[in-house]
N, C-alpha and C positions, 0 to 999 in steps of 0.2 A: 710533902704533898699537901696541897690544900683541897678540901672537899667543899661543893657548893651543890647542893640537891637541884637548884633551879636550872644552873647552868648545864648539868649532866642531864637534867631531864631534855632540855632544849636539843641537845647534841643527840639524845636518843631519837627523837622524833624527826631529826635532819634539819633542824632550823639553825643552821651553823652561824650565821651572820647574827642573828639574836644572841646565840650562846657565846659568841666571841664578844659582844657588847657586856653581855653579864660578866664575863671573865675579866674585862676592864675594870668594871665597878668593883669585883671582887679584889682586884690587884691594888685599887686605891685604898685599901682597908688592911693589906699587908704591912706588916711592922719588919720583916726581914728581908733582906736582899735575895737569898736563895728562894724564898716563898713567893717572891715577884717576879724571879726568873722563871720558876717553874711555871707559872699562871701565864706569862708572857710565852711561852712556848706551847701551852696548852691552847691560848689564844691563836697563836699563827697556825697551829694545826687546824683549826676551825677554819679560819680564813682560807686555807689551801683547798679544804674539800668544799668551798662554796662554788656551785656550778651555776652558770647561767642557762636560762631556758634555752633549748634549739631555735634559731633563727627560723621563721616560717618564710618559705619559697611564696613569691606573690605568684598567683595563679589566676589568670584573667579569661581562662578558657570558658567557664560558666558564663561570664559576664558578655562575652564576644557572641555565645550561643543564643542568650536571652535577647540579646540586641538583633541578631539575624532572624529570629523567629518574629519578634515584633513587627520587624520591616516587612516580612512576609504577609503577617496578617493584616497589616495596613495597606498592602499593594504597592508598596512603593520600593521592592527589593529588586536590585539590578546586580548583576555579577561584578564581581571587583570592587564594591561599594561606589559604583559609577553616579548613584543618585547622589551622593554628597560632594563630587568634585567640581571645581570650577569649569565651566565651560570655557575652551580657548577658542580663539578667533583665528581663522586661516585666511 
C-alpha cells in the first residue's frame, strides 16, 4: 500500500479528478509492480467517483414573459405575435 497525503486529502475533499492525477504522479515514482498496481486501482476508483454536474434544462419562459411585457408597454402588443408576422397578399 502506498500513502500520499496530498492525494488522500484531495479525495477527502471530493476532488477526484485532481486526486487521480496526483495518484498518476505517485505511480511514476513507484519501483515495484505491486505498488503500481495498487496505485492504478486507487486511481481508477477516483475516476469512477467523478460526477459531471447535472445538465441544466433551458427555460425561456422568463424571456418570453419579459418580451411580452415590453411589447405591451410599447403599445405594439397583438395577440399571437401578429405584430411581427409578414403580411400576406390575397
